Backbone atoms as SQL, in Angstrom:
CREATE TABLE atoms (id INTEGER PRIMARY KEY, chain TEXT, resi INTEGER, resn TEXT, atom TEXT, x REAL, y REAL, z REAL);
INSERT INTO atoms VALUES
  (1, 'A', 1, 'MET', 'N', -7.875, 10.601, 7.049),
  (2, 'A', 1, 'MET', 'CA', -8.753, 9.725, 6.169),
  (3, 'A', 1, 'MET', 'C', -9.668, 10.473, 5.347),
  (4, 'A', 2, 'LEU', 'N', -9.853, 10.322, 4.163),
  (5, 'A', 2, 'LEU', 'CA', -10.993, 10.939, 3.465),
  (6, 'A', 2, 'LEU', 'C', -12.033, 9.938, 2.837),
  (7, 'A', 3, 'ARG', 'N', -13.197, 10.153, 3.098),
  (8, 'A', 3, 'ARG', 'CA', -14.215, 9.172, 2.577),
  (9, 'A', 3, 'ARG', 'C', -14.533, 9.598, 1.046),
  (10, 'A', 4, 'VAL', 'N', -14.577, 8.694, 0.112),
  (11, 'A', 4, 'VAL', 'CA', -14.959, 9.190, -1.298),
  (12, 'A', 4, 'VAL', 'C', -16.489, 8.640, -1.505),
  (13, 'A', 5, 'GLU', 'N', -17.181, 9.699, -2.164),
  (14, 'A', 5, 'GLU', 'CA', -18.700, 9.534, -2.423),
  (15, 'A', 5, 'GLU', 'C', -18.825, 10.164, -3.795),
  (16, 'A', 6, 'THR', 'N', -19.357, 9.459, -4.845),
  (17, 'A', 6, 'THR', 'CA', -19.652, 9.942, -6.049),
  (18, 'A', 6, 'THR', 'C', -20.991, 9.442, -6.599),
  (19, 'A', 7, 'PRO', 'N', -21.799, 10.195, -6.828),
  (20, 'A', 7, 'PRO', 'CA', -23.180, 9.811, -7.550),
  (21, 'A', 7, 'PRO', 'C', -23.001, 9.041, -8.753),
  (22, 'A', 8, 'ASP', 'N', -21.949, 9.042, -9.239),
  (23, 'A', 8, 'ASP', 'CA', -21.705, 8.389, -10.657),
  (24, 'A', 8, 'ASP', 'C', -21.381, 7.003, -10.591),
  (25, 'A', 9, 'ALA', 'N', -21.242, 6.394, -9.418),
  (26, 'A', 9, 'ALA', 'CA', -21.010, 5.033, -9.122),
  (27, 'A', 9, 'ALA', 'C', -22.178, 4.574, -8.145),
  (28, 'A', 10, 'PRO', 'N', -22.353, 3.218, -7.922),
  (29, 'A', 10, 'PRO', 'CA', -23.339, 2.749, -7.114),
  (30, 'A', 10, 'PRO', 'C', -23.144, 3.091, -5.564),
  (31, 'A', 11, 'THR', 'N', -24.339, 3.558, -5.014),
  (32, 'A', 11, 'THR', 'CA', -24.344, 4.032, -3.615),
  (33, 'A', 11, 'THR', 'C', -24.030, 2.694, -2.816),
  (34, 'A', 12, 'PRO', 'N', -23.158, 2.691, -1.839),
  (35, 'A', 12, 'PRO', 'CA', -23.122, 1.506, -0.975),
  (36, 'A', 12, 'PRO', 'C', -24.481, 1.202, -0.362),
  (37, 'A', 13, 'ALA', 'N', -24.677, -0.261, -0.328),
  (38, 'A', 13, 'ALA', 'CA', -26.044, -0.785, 0.182),
  (39, 'A', 13, 'ALA', 'C', -25.693, -1.062, 1.649),
  (40, 'A', 14, 'GLY', 'N', -24.490, -1.075, 2.320),
  (41, 'A', 14, 'GLY', 'CA', -24.260, -1.347, 3.732),
  (42, 'A', 14, 'GLY', 'C', -23.473, -0.265, 4.202),
  (43, 'A', 15, 'HIS', 'N', -22.812, -0.633, 5.388),
  (44, 'A', 15, 'HIS', 'CA', -22.100, 0.361, 6.208),
  (45, 'A', 15, 'HIS', 'C', -20.646, 0.272, 5.823),
  (46, 'A', 16, 'TYR', 'N', -20.341, 1.020, 4.701),
  (47, 'A', 16, 'TYR', 'CA', -19.085, 1.158, 4.003),
  (48, 'A', 16, 'TYR', 'C', -19.010, 2.313, 3.182),
  (49, 'A', 17, 'SER', 'N', -17.780, 2.651, 2.765),
  (50, 'A', 17, 'SER', 'CA', -17.724, 3.659, 1.938),
  (51, 'A', 17, 'SER', 'C', -17.350, 3.220, 0.447),
  (52, 'A', 18, 'GLN', 'N', -17.673, 3.975, -0.702),
  (53, 'A', 18, 'GLN', 'CA', -17.157, 3.543, -1.916),
  (54, 'A', 18, 'GLN', 'C', -15.632, 3.448, -2.017),
  (55, 'A', 19, 'ALA', 'N', -15.059, 4.178, -1.497),
  (56, 'A', 19, 'ALA', 'CA', -13.453, 4.252, -1.247),
  (57, 'A', 19, 'ALA', 'C', -13.142, 5.115, 0.077),
  (58, 'A', 20, 'ILE', 'N', -11.796, 4.861, 0.454),
  (59, 'A', 20, 'ILE', 'CA', -11.239, 5.653, 1.338),
  (60, 'A', 20, 'ILE', 'C', -9.840, 6.106, 0.842),
  (61, 'A', 21, 'VAL', 'N', -9.635, 7.372, 1.064),
  (62, 'A', 21, 'VAL', 'CA', -8.116, 7.835, 0.690),
  (63, 'A', 21, 'VAL', 'C', -7.348, 8.074, 1.842),
  (64, 'A', 22, 'HIS', 'N', -6.090, 7.759, 1.997),
  (65, 'A', 22, 'HIS', 'CA', -5.204, 7.832, 3.170),
  (66, 'A', 22, 'HIS', 'C', -3.704, 7.605, 2.664),
  (67, 'A', 23, 'SER', 'N', -2.897, 8.468, 3.179),
  (68, 'A', 23, 'SER', 'CA', -1.569, 8.503, 2.773),
  (69, 'A', 23, 'SER', 'C', -1.094, 8.249, 1.443),
  (70, 'A', 24, 'GLY', 'N', -1.881, 8.987, 0.482),
  (71, 'A', 24, 'GLY', 'CA', -1.613, 8.957, -0.994),
  (72, 'A', 24, 'GLY', 'C', -2.202, 7.695, -1.623),
  (73, 'A', 25, 'LEU', 'N', -2.843, 6.918, -0.956),
  (74, 'A', 25, 'LEU', 'CA', -3.449, 5.718, -1.528),
  (75, 'A', 25, 'LEU', 'C', -4.988, 5.656, -1.637),
  (76, 'A', 26, 'VAL', 'N', -5.700, 4.978, -2.520),
  (77, 'A', 26, 'VAL', 'CA', -7.164, 5.073, -2.569),
  (78, 'A', 26, 'VAL', 'C', -7.304, 3.519, -2.305),
  (79, 'A', 27, 'PHE', 'N', -8.224, 3.217, -1.518),
  (80, 'A', 27, 'PHE', 'CA', -8.804, 1.814, -1.249),
  (81, 'A', 27, 'PHE', 'C', -10.219, 1.819, -1.645),
  (82, 'A', 28, 'VAL', 'N', -10.446, 1.006, -2.801),
  (83, 'A', 28, 'VAL', 'CA', -11.760, 0.953, -3.398),
  (84, 'A', 28, 'VAL', 'C', -12.551, -0.302, -2.846),
  (85, 'A', 29, 'SER', 'N', -13.700, -0.157, -2.144),
  (86, 'A', 29, 'SER', 'CA', -14.596, -1.428, -1.677),
  (87, 'A', 29, 'SER', 'C', -14.749, -2.132, -2.816),
  (88, 'A', 30, 'GLY', 'N', -15.142, -3.345, -2.385),
  (89, 'A', 30, 'GLY', 'CA', -15.601, -4.359, -3.755),
  (90, 'A', 30, 'GLY', 'C', -16.823, -3.668, -4.383),
  (91, 'A', 31, 'GLN', 'N', -16.739, -3.730, -5.648),
  (92, 'A', 31, 'GLN', 'CA', -17.774, -3.167, -6.604),
  (93, 'A', 31, 'GLN', 'C', -18.372, -4.330, -7.372),
  (94, 'A', 32, 'LEU', 'N', -19.524, -4.218, -7.551),
  (95, 'A', 32, 'LEU', 'CA', -20.451, -5.162, -8.358),
  (96, 'A', 32, 'LEU', 'C', -20.932, -4.484, -9.732),
  (97, 'A', 33, 'PRO', 'N', -21.312, -5.377, -10.564),
  (98, 'A', 33, 'PRO', 'CA', -21.745, -4.838, -11.982),
  (99, 'A', 33, 'PRO', 'C', -23.211, -4.093, -11.834),
  (100, 'A', 34, 'VAL', 'N', -23.302, -3.049, -10.981),
  (101, 'A', 34, 'VAL', 'CA', -24.531, -2.424, -10.843),
  (102, 'A', 34, 'VAL', 'C', -24.576, -0.954, -11.432),
  (103, 'A', 35, 'LEU', 'N', -25.592, -0.805, -12.026),
  (104, 'A', 35, 'LEU', 'CA', -25.705, 0.659, -12.601),
  (105, 'A', 35, 'LEU', 'C', -25.886, 1.564, -11.478),
  (106, 'A', 36, 'PRO', 'N', -25.278, 2.739, -11.477),
  (107, 'A', 36, 'PRO', 'CA', -25.279, 3.782, -10.431),
  (108, 'A', 36, 'PRO', 'C', -26.674, 4.309, -9.951),
  (109, 'A', 37, 'ASP', 'N', -27.542, 4.406, -10.957),
  (110, 'A', 37, 'ASP', 'CA', -28.817, 4.928, -10.581),
  (111, 'A', 37, 'ASP', 'C', -29.999, 4.035, -10.217),
  (112, 'A', 38, 'ARG', 'N', -29.657, 2.627, -9.974),
  (113, 'A', 38, 'ARG', 'CA', -30.612, 1.793, -9.568),
  (114, 'A', 38, 'ARG', 'C', -29.907, 0.283, -9.290),
  (115, 'A', 39, 'ARG', 'N', -30.401, -0.325, -8.287),
  (116, 'A', 39, 'ARG', 'CA', -29.921, -1.644, -8.046),
  (117, 'A', 39, 'ARG', 'C', -31.045, -2.612, -8.964),
  (118, 'A', 40, 'GLN', 'N', -30.294, -3.566, -9.377),
  (119, 'A', 40, 'GLN', 'CA', -31.308, -4.512, -10.337),
  (120, 'A', 40, 'GLN', 'C', -30.497, -5.761, -10.543),
  (121, 'A', 41, 'ALA', 'N', -31.075, -6.657, -11.068),
  (122, 'A', 41, 'ALA', 'CA', -30.543, -8.009, -11.432),
  (123, 'A', 41, 'ALA', 'C', -29.324, -7.776, -12.263),
  (124, 'A', 42, 'PRO', 'N', -28.368, -8.999, -12.252),
  (125, 'A', 42, 'PRO', 'CA', -27.196, -8.707, -13.089),
  (126, 'A', 42, 'PRO', 'C', -27.237, -8.540, -14.405),
  (127, 'A', 43, 'VAL', 'N', -26.312, -7.578, -14.826),
  (128, 'A', 43, 'VAL', 'CA', -26.370, -7.156, -16.307),
  (129, 'A', 43, 'VAL', 'C', -25.555, -8.097, -17.022),
  (130, 'A', 44, 'GLY', 'N', -26.315, -8.819, -18.039),
  (131, 'A', 44, 'GLY', 'CA', -25.808, -9.542, -19.129),
  (132, 'A', 44, 'GLY', 'C', -24.766, -10.679, -18.763),
  (133, 'A', 45, 'SER', 'N', -23.995, -10.836, -19.794),
  (134, 'A', 45, 'SER', 'CA', -22.674, -11.651, -19.934),
  (135, 'A', 45, 'SER', 'C', -21.713, -11.397, -18.753),
  (136, 'A', 46, 'ILE', 'N', -20.944, -12.239, -18.656),
  (137, 'A', 46, 'ILE', 'CA', -19.866, -12.055, -17.649),
  (138, 'A', 46, 'ILE', 'C', -18.901, -10.900, -18.292),
  (139, 'A', 47, 'GLU', 'N', -18.800, -10.964, -19.710),
  (140, 'A', 47, 'GLU', 'CA', -17.995, -9.817, -20.103),
  (141, 'A', 47, 'GLU', 'C', -18.527, -8.430, -19.909),
  (142, 'A', 48, 'GLU', 'N', -19.802, -8.308, -20.066),
  (143, 'A', 48, 'GLU', 'CA', -20.599, -7.079, -19.644),
  (144, 'A', 48, 'GLU', 'C', -20.531, -6.727, -18.320),
  (145, 'A', 49, 'GLN', 'N', -20.555, -7.836, -17.489),
  (146, 'A', 49, 'GLN', 'CA', -20.464, -7.804, -15.943),
  (147, 'A', 49, 'GLN', 'C', -19.094, -7.048, -15.486),
  (148, 'A', 50, 'THR', 'N', -17.982, -7.713, -16.129),
  (149, 'A', 50, 'THR', 'CA', -16.686, -7.320, -15.881),
  (150, 'A', 50, 'THR', 'C', -16.450, -5.891, -16.475),
  (151, 'A', 51, 'GLU', 'N', -16.962, -5.569, -17.519),
  (152, 'A', 51, 'GLU', 'CA', -16.682, -4.124, -18.010),
  (153, 'A', 51, 'GLU', 'C', -17.404, -3.151, -17.114),
  (154, 'A', 52, 'LEU', 'N', -18.583, -3.309, -16.687),
  (155, 'A', 52, 'LEU', 'CA', -19.543, -2.515, -15.999),
  (156, 'A', 52, 'LEU', 'C', -18.773, -2.378, -14.541),
  (157, 'A', 53, 'THR', 'N', -18.228, -3.495, -14.010),
  (158, 'A', 53, 'THR', 'CA', -17.515, -3.435, -12.640),
  (159, 'A', 53, 'THR', 'C', -16.205, -2.693, -12.764),
  (160, 'A', 54, 'LEU', 'N', -15.478, -2.871, -13.881),
  (161, 'A', 54, 'LEU', 'CA', -14.148, -1.973, -13.813),
  (162, 'A', 54, 'LEU', 'C', -14.618, -0.523, -14.059),
  (163, 'A', 55, 'ARG', 'N', -15.736, -0.238, -14.782),
  (164, 'A', 55, 'ARG', 'CA', -16.057, 1.197, -15.070),
  (165, 'A', 55, 'ARG', 'C', -16.451, 1.790, -13.507),
  (166, 'A', 56, 'ASN', 'N', -17.281, 0.982, -12.758),
  (167, 'A', 56, 'ASN', 'CA', -17.477, 1.403, -11.526),
  (168, 'A', 56, 'ASN', 'C', -16.190, 1.860, -10.786),
  (169, 'A', 57, 'VAL', 'N', -15.343, 0.852, -10.902),
  (170, 'A', 57, 'VAL', 'CA', -14.040, 1.035, -9.993),
  (171, 'A', 57, 'VAL', 'C', -13.427, 2.356, -10.499),
  (172, 'A', 58, 'GLY', 'N', -13.355, 2.464, -11.723),
  (173, 'A', 58, 'GLY', 'CA', -12.633, 3.638, -12.523),
  (174, 'A', 58, 'GLY', 'C', -13.251, 4.976, -12.110),
  (175, 'A', 59, 'ILE', 'N', -14.616, 5.002, -12.121),
  (176, 'A', 59, 'ILE', 'CA', -15.300, 6.337, -11.614),
  (177, 'A', 59, 'ILE', 'C', -15.143, 6.583, -10.099),
  (178, 'A', 60, 'ILE', 'N', -15.007, 5.516, -9.299),
  (179, 'A', 60, 'ILE', 'CA', -14.507, 5.987, -7.938),
  (180, 'A', 60, 'ILE', 'C', -13.109, 6.326, -7.833),
  (181, 'A', 61, 'LEU', 'N', -12.367, 5.896, -8.488),
  (182, 'A', 61, 'LEU', 'CA', -10.916, 6.191, -8.668),
  (183, 'A', 61, 'LEU', 'C', -10.721, 7.595, -9.004),
  (184, 'A', 62, 'GLU', 'N', -11.404, 7.917, -10.066),
  (185, 'A', 62, 'GLU', 'CA', -11.491, 9.343, -10.606),
  (186, 'A', 62, 'GLU', 'C', -12.012, 10.417, -9.695),
  (187, 'A', 63, 'ALA', 'N', -13.041, 9.978, -8.820),
  (188, 'A', 63, 'ALA', 'CA', -13.487, 10.843, -7.767),
  (189, 'A', 63, 'ALA', 'C', -12.667, 11.060, -6.651),
  (190, 'A', 64, 'ALA', 'N', -11.614, 10.004, -6.535),
  (191, 'A', 64, 'ALA', 'CA', -10.604, 10.136, -5.623),
  (192, 'A', 64, 'ALA', 'C', -9.476, 10.636, -6.013),
  (193, 'A', 65, 'GLY', 'N', -9.213, 11.155, -7.228),
  (194, 'A', 65, 'GLY', 'CA', -7.946, 11.775, -7.658),
  (195, 'A', 65, 'GLY', 'C', -6.989, 10.860, -8.118),
  (196, 'A', 66, 'SER', 'N', -7.557, 9.734, -8.731),
  (197, 'A', 66, 'SER', 'CA', -6.710, 8.517, -9.259),
  (198, 'A', 66, 'SER', 'C', -7.357, 8.034, -10.478),
  (199, 'A', 67, 'GLY', 'N', -7.171, 7.048, -10.949),
  (200, 'A', 67, 'GLY', 'CA', -7.563, 6.434, -12.176),
  (201, 'A', 67, 'GLY', 'C', -7.136, 4.935, -12.324),
  (202, 'A', 68, 'LEU', 'N', -7.490, 4.215, -13.229),
  (203, 'A', 68, 'LEU', 'CA', -7.355, 2.820, -13.400),
  (204, 'A', 68, 'LEU', 'C', -5.751, 2.818, -13.751),
  (205, 'A', 69, 'ASP', 'N', -5.327, 3.799, -14.539),
  (206, 'A', 69, 'ASP', 'CA', -3.763, 3.720, -14.732),
  (207, 'A', 69, 'ASP', 'C', -2.862, 3.925, -13.454),
  (208, 'A', 70, 'TYR', 'N', -3.470, 4.109, -12.358),
  (209, 'A', 70, 'TYR', 'CA', -2.809, 4.258, -10.891),
  (210, 'A', 70, 'TYR', 'C', -3.012, 3.014, -10.042),
  (211, 'A', 71, 'VAL', 'N', -3.766, 2.045, -10.577),
  (212, 'A', 71, 'VAL', 'CA', -4.076, 0.827, -9.723),
  (213, 'A', 71, 'VAL', 'C', -2.581, 0.301, -9.468),
  (214, 'A', 72, 'LEU', 'N', -2.633, -0.057, -8.090),
  (215, 'A', 72, 'LEU', 'CA', -1.531, -0.897, -7.668),
  (216, 'A', 72, 'LEU', 'C', -1.599, -2.443, -7.559),
  (217, 'A', 73, 'GLN', 'N', -3.019, -2.512, -7.007),
  (218, 'A', 73, 'GLN', 'CA', -3.299, -3.901, -6.808),
  (219, 'A', 73, 'GLN', 'C', -4.907, -4.044, -7.000),
  (220, 'A', 74, 'MET', 'N', -5.230, -5.059, -7.604),
  (221, 'A', 74, 'MET', 'CA', -6.691, -5.524, -7.812),
  (222, 'A', 74, 'MET', 'C', -7.069, -6.761, -7.344),
  (223, 'A', 75, 'THR', 'N', -8.112, -7.115, -6.630),
  (224, 'A', 75, 'THR', 'CA', -8.535, -8.356, -6.323),
  (225, 'A', 75, 'THR', 'C', -10.096, -8.654, -7.149),
  (226, 'A', 76, 'ILE', 'N', -10.015, -9.489, -7.801),
  (227, 'A', 76, 'ILE', 'CA', -11.197, -10.121, -8.541),
  (228, 'A', 76, 'ILE', 'C', -11.965, -11.160, -7.954),
  (229, 'A', 77, 'TYR', 'N', -13.161, -11.110, -7.664),
  (230, 'A', 77, 'TYR', 'CA', -14.068, -12.398, -7.046),
  (231, 'A', 77, 'TYR', 'C', -14.774, -12.905, -8.278),
  (232, 'A', 78, 'ILE', 'N', -14.731, -14.053, -8.771),
  (233, 'A', 78, 'ILE', 'CA', -15.674, -14.698, -9.640),
  (234, 'A', 78, 'ILE', 'C', -16.314, -15.856, -9.166),
  (235, 'A', 79, 'SER', 'N', -17.435, -16.054, -9.677),
  (236, 'A', 79, 'SER', 'CA', -18.492, -16.971, -9.138),
  (237, 'A', 79, 'SER', 'C', -18.129, -18.357, -9.620),
  (238, 'A', 80, 'ASP', 'N', -17.150, -18.507, -10.645),
  (239, 'A', 80, 'ASP', 'CA', -16.830, -19.700, -11.239),
  (240, 'A', 80, 'ASP', 'C', -15.704, -19.779, -11.816),
  (241, 'A', 81, 'VAL', 'N', -14.594, -20.601, -11.530),
  (242, 'A', 81, 'VAL', 'CA', -13.081, -20.506, -12.209),
  (243, 'A', 81, 'VAL', 'C', -13.194, -20.632, -13.637),
  (244, 'A', 82, 'GLU', 'N', -14.390, -21.261, -14.244),
  (245, 'A', 82, 'GLU', 'CA', -14.236, -21.286, -15.706),
  (246, 'A', 82, 'GLU', 'C', -14.602, -19.888, -16.326),
  (247, 'A', 83, 'LEU', 'N', -15.048, -18.976, -15.785),
  (248, 'A', 83, 'LEU', 'CA', -14.964, -17.556, -16.086),
  (249, 'A', 83, 'LEU', 'C', -13.806, -16.858, -16.321),
  (250, 'A', 84, 'TRP', 'N', -12.637, -17.374, -15.652),
  (251, 'A', 84, 'TRP', 'CA', -11.575, -16.780, -15.587),
  (252, 'A', 84, 'TRP', 'C', -10.943, -16.130, -17.065),
  (253, 'A', 85, 'PRO', 'N', -10.774, -17.097, -18.072),
  (254, 'A', 85, 'PRO', 'CA', -10.285, -16.498, -19.291),
  (255, 'A', 85, 'PRO', 'C', -11.217, -15.544, -19.991),
  (256, 'A', 86, 'ARG', 'N', -12.650, -15.440, -19.710),
  (257, 'A', 86, 'ARG', 'CA', -13.343, -14.411, -20.383),
  (258, 'A', 86, 'ARG', 'C', -13.379, -13.173, -19.616),
  (259, 'A', 87, 'VAL', 'N', -12.981, -13.200, -18.265),
  (260, 'A', 87, 'VAL', 'CA', -12.911, -11.919, -17.341),
  (261, 'A', 87, 'VAL', 'C', -11.558, -11.472, -17.751),
  (262, 'A', 88, 'ASN', 'N', -10.554, -12.141, -17.884),
  (263, 'A', 88, 'ASN', 'CA', -9.049, -11.759, -18.140),
  (264, 'A', 88, 'ASN', 'C', -9.191, -11.102, -19.679),
  (265, 'A', 89, 'ALA', 'N', -9.831, -11.531, -20.442),
  (266, 'A', 89, 'ALA', 'CA', -9.800, -10.963, -21.762),
  (267, 'A', 89, 'ALA', 'C', -10.453, -9.456, -21.762),
  (268, 'A', 90, 'VAL', 'N', -11.675, -9.220, -20.961),
  (269, 'A', 90, 'VAL', 'CA', -12.219, -7.903, -20.809),
  (270, 'A', 90, 'VAL', 'C', -11.193, -7.062, -20.011),
  (271, 'A', 91, 'TYR', 'N', -10.764, -7.595, -18.954),
  (272, 'A', 91, 'TYR', 'CA', -9.674, -6.978, -17.973),
  (273, 'A', 91, 'TYR', 'C', -8.563, -6.300, -18.887),
  (274, 'A', 92, 'ALA', 'N', -8.004, -7.248, -19.664),
  (275, 'A', 92, 'ALA', 'CA', -6.836, -6.648, -20.436),
  (276, 'A', 92, 'ALA', 'C', -7.279, -5.601, -21.441),
  (277, 'A', 93, 'ALA', 'N', -8.220, -5.655, -22.041),
  (278, 'A', 93, 'ALA', 'CA', -8.789, -4.733, -23.005),
  (279, 'A', 93, 'ALA', 'C', -9.012, -3.360, -22.189),
  (280, 'A', 94, 'VAL', 'N', -9.642, -3.416, -21.119),
  (281, 'A', 94, 'VAL', 'CA', -10.063, -2.167, -20.347),
  (282, 'A', 94, 'VAL', 'C', -8.645, -1.492, -19.774),
  (283, 'A', 95, 'MET', 'N', -7.776, -2.510, -19.164),
  (284, 'A', 95, 'MET', 'CA', -6.757, -1.883, -18.405),
  (285, 'A', 95, 'MET', 'C', -5.524, -1.731, -19.226),
  (286, 'A', 96, 'GLY', 'N', -5.495, -2.122, -20.501),
  (287, 'A', 96, 'GLY', 'CA', -4.463, -1.627, -21.517),
  (288, 'A', 96, 'GLY', 'C', -3.028, -1.986, -21.103),
  (289, 'A', 97, 'GLU', 'N', -2.213, -1.124, -21.075),
  (290, 'A', 97, 'GLU', 'CA', -0.612, -1.320, -20.778),
  (291, 'A', 97, 'GLU', 'C', -0.599, -1.345, -19.337),
  (292, 'A', 98, 'SER', 'N', -1.622, -0.918, -18.418),
  (293, 'A', 98, 'SER', 'CA', -1.344, -0.907, -16.908),
  (294, 'A', 98, 'SER', 'C', -1.537, -2.501, -16.598),
  (295, 'A', 99, 'ARG', 'N', -0.580, -2.865, -15.686),
  (296, 'A', 99, 'ARG', 'CA', -0.512, -4.343, -15.208),
  (297, 'A', 99, 'ARG', 'C', -0.267, -4.244, -13.752),
  (298, 'A', 100, 'PRO', 'N', -1.412, -4.006, -13.017),
  (299, 'A', 100, 'PRO', 'CA', -1.104, -3.795, -11.599),
  (300, 'A', 100, 'PRO', 'C', -1.101, -5.331, -11.040),
  (301, 'A', 101, 'ALA', 'N', -0.647, -5.491, -9.720),
  (302, 'A', 101, 'ALA', 'CA', -0.637, -6.664, -9.027),
  (303, 'A', 101, 'ALA', 'C', -2.117, -7.047, -9.179),
  (304, 'A', 102, 'ARG', 'N', -2.242, -8.398, -9.111),
  (305, 'A', 102, 'ARG', 'CA', -3.789, -8.826, -9.232),
  (306, 'A', 102, 'ARG', 'C', -3.919, -10.231, -8.783),
  (307, 'A', 103, 'ALA', 'N', -5.080, -10.557, -8.162),
  (308, 'A', 103, 'ALA', 'CA', -5.524, -11.780, -7.707),
  (309, 'A', 103, 'ALA', 'C', -6.891, -11.954, -8.471),
  (310, 'A', 104, 'ILE', 'N', -7.220, -13.100, -8.756),
  (311, 'A', 104, 'ILE', 'CA', -8.571, -13.590, -9.239),
  (312, 'A', 104, 'ILE', 'C', -8.821, -14.831, -8.432),
  (313, 'A', 105, 'VAL', 'N', -9.905, -14.609, -7.447),
  (314, 'A', 105, 'VAL', 'CA', -10.258, -15.529, -6.510),
  (315, 'A', 105, 'VAL', 'C', -11.698, -16.068, -6.778),
  (316, 'A', 106, 'PRO', 'N', -11.681, -17.396, -7.246),
  (317, 'A', 106, 'PRO', 'CA', -12.827, -17.997, -7.575),
  (318, 'A', 106, 'PRO', 'C', -13.691, -18.425, -6.090),
  (319, 'A', 107, 'ILE', 'N', -14.895, -17.944, -5.974),
  (320, 'A', 107, 'ILE', 'CA', -15.840, -18.245, -4.817),
  (321, 'A', 107, 'ILE', 'C', -16.956, -19.032, -5.276),
  (322, 'A', 108, 'GLN', 'N', -17.664, -19.504, -4.137),
  (323, 'A', 108, 'GLN', 'CA', -18.902, -20.221, -4.687),
  (324, 'A', 108, 'GLN', 'C', -19.978, -19.401, -5.286),
  (325, 'A', 109, 'GLU', 'N', -20.315, -18.245, -4.649),
  (326, 'A', 109, 'GLU', 'CA', -21.299, -17.482, -5.156),
  (327, 'A', 109, 'GLU', 'C', -21.238, -16.077, -4.662),
  (328, 'A', 110, 'LEU', 'N', -21.794, -15.108, -5.345),
  (329, 'A', 110, 'LEU', 'CA', -21.652, -13.627, -4.939),
  (330, 'A', 110, 'LEU', 'C', -23.310, -13.335, -4.708),
  (331, 'A', 111, 'ARG', 'N', -23.560, -12.248, -4.019),
  (332, 'A', 111, 'ARG', 'CA', -24.731, -11.804, -3.630),
  (333, 'A', 111, 'ARG', 'C', -25.591, -11.477, -4.772),
  (334, 'A', 112, 'HIS', 'N', -26.887, -11.744, -4.851),
  (335, 'A', 112, 'HIS', 'CA', -27.888, -11.376, -5.727),
  (336, 'A', 112, 'HIS', 'C', -27.646, -11.894, -7.290),
  (337, 'A', 113, 'GLY', 'N', -26.783, -12.923, -7.222),
  (338, 'A', 113, 'GLY', 'CA', -26.635, -13.654, -8.573),
  (339, 'A', 113, 'GLY', 'C', -25.463, -13.058, -9.447),
  (340, 'A', 114, 'TYR', 'N', -24.803, -12.155, -8.977),
  (341, 'A', 114, 'TYR', 'CA', -23.730, -11.292, -9.680),
  (342, 'A', 114, 'TYR', 'C', -22.539, -12.442, -9.892),
  (343, 'A', 115, 'GLN', 'N', -21.772, -12.268, -10.929),
  (344, 'A', 115, 'GLN', 'CA', -20.744, -13.294, -11.201),
  (345, 'A', 115, 'GLN', 'C', -19.421, -12.637, -11.055),
  (346, 'A', 116, 'ILE', 'N', -19.326, -11.385, -10.515),
  (347, 'A', 116, 'ILE', 'CA', -17.922, -10.855, -10.465),
  (348, 'A', 116, 'ILE', 'C', -18.085, -9.685, -9.272),
  (349, 'A', 117, 'GLU', 'N', -17.046, -9.348, -8.694),
  (350, 'A', 117, 'GLU', 'CA', -16.820, -8.408, -7.641),
  (351, 'A', 117, 'GLU', 'C', -15.298, -7.944, -7.732),
  (352, 'A', 118, 'ILE', 'N', -15.039, -6.494, -7.684),
  (353, 'A', 118, 'ILE', 'CA', -13.843, -6.230, -7.867),
  (354, 'A', 118, 'ILE', 'C', -13.348, -5.133, -6.875),
  (355, 'A', 119, 'GLN', 'N', -12.225, -5.277, -6.145),
  (356, 'A', 119, 'GLN', 'CA', -11.808, -4.151, -5.066),
  (357, 'A', 119, 'GLN', 'C', -10.356, -3.868, -5.651),
  (358, 'A', 120, 'ALA', 'N', -9.963, -2.658, -5.343),
  (359, 'A', 120, 'ALA', 'CA', -8.728, -2.109, -5.864),
  (360, 'A', 120, 'ALA', 'C', -7.995, -1.193, -4.769),
  (361, 'A', 121, 'VAL', 'N', -6.621, -1.013, -4.930),
  (362, 'A', 121, 'VAL', 'CA', -5.707, -0.233, -4.160),
  (363, 'A', 121, 'VAL', 'C', -5.181, 0.683, -5.305),
  (364, 'A', 122, 'ALA', 'N', -4.964, 1.903, -5.268),
  (365, 'A', 122, 'ALA', 'CA', -4.378, 2.648, -6.261),
  (366, 'A', 122, 'ALA', 'C', -3.758, 4.007, -5.595),
  (367, 'A', 123, 'ALA', 'N', -2.800, 4.518, -6.313),
  (368, 'A', 123, 'ALA', 'CA', -2.192, 5.641, -5.823),
  (369, 'A', 123, 'ALA', 'C', -2.861, 6.920, -6.202),
  (370, 'A', 124, 'VAL', 'N', -2.873, 7.868, -5.475),
  (371, 'A', 124, 'VAL', 'CA', -3.412, 9.271, -5.904),
  (372, 'A', 124, 'VAL', 'C', -2.556, 9.835, -6.839),
  (373, 'A', 125, 'ARG', 'N', -3.121, 10.489, -7.953),
  (374, 'A', 125, 'ARG', 'CA', -2.249, 11.284, -8.791),
  (375, 'A', 125, 'ARG', 'C', -1.347, 12.328, -8.151),
  (376, 'A', 126, 'GLY', 'N', -0.053, 12.294, -8.342),
  (377, 'A', 126, 'GLY', 'CA', 0.623, 13.152, -7.848),
  (378, 'A', 126, 'GLY', 'C', 1.423, 13.008, -6.447),
  (379, 'A', 127, 'ALA', 'N', 0.685, 11.917, -5.805),
  (380, 'A', 127, 'ALA', 'CA', 1.146, 11.664, -4.386),
  (381, 'A', 127, 'ALA', 'C', 2.367, 10.685, -4.577),
  (382, 'A', 128, 'THR', 'N', 3.344, 10.967, -3.290),
  (383, 'A', 128, 'THR', 'CA', 4.578, 10.144, -3.251),
  (384, 'A', 128, 'THR', 'C', 4.146, 9.194, -1.993),
  (385, 'A', 129, 'VAL', 'N', 4.214, 8.016, -2.263),
  (386, 'A', 129, 'VAL', 'CA', 3.975, 6.970, -1.363),
  (387, 'A', 129, 'VAL', 'C', 5.105, 6.102, -1.041);
C-alpha cells in the first residue's frame, strides 16, 4: 500500500490519509470544500462547494497517478436532499463524459457547516485491475 500526500490538497485533520493506492486502485478519503492552504468556514454556495470539493478529489487523484476520468465509484454526502439537483448540475459539468458509479447520500449535517463531502475510488493510469 502507498499513502498519498500532496500539499496541493487539504491536509488531513485527523488520523487518515488523503488517499491510499493499492492493487491498481486509488481510495480517496472524504474531501470537504476546504482550500488547501487553510481551514476556514464553508466556501460560498453549494455549487461553489461542490466544485471545490471535486477539485480537491481531482488533485489527490492526480498525485496518485490517476484522475477524475479514471474514477470508478464516487460517494457524495450532502446536508440536505434539496441540494441534489444543484450538486448534480455541477458534478455533470466537472465530470463531463465520465460517468462512474455514484451514490448521493443525504445526511443530517456535516462538520463545521459544510454542505458536501465526496469520497472516490479510481483506477491508477495504466494499471490492470
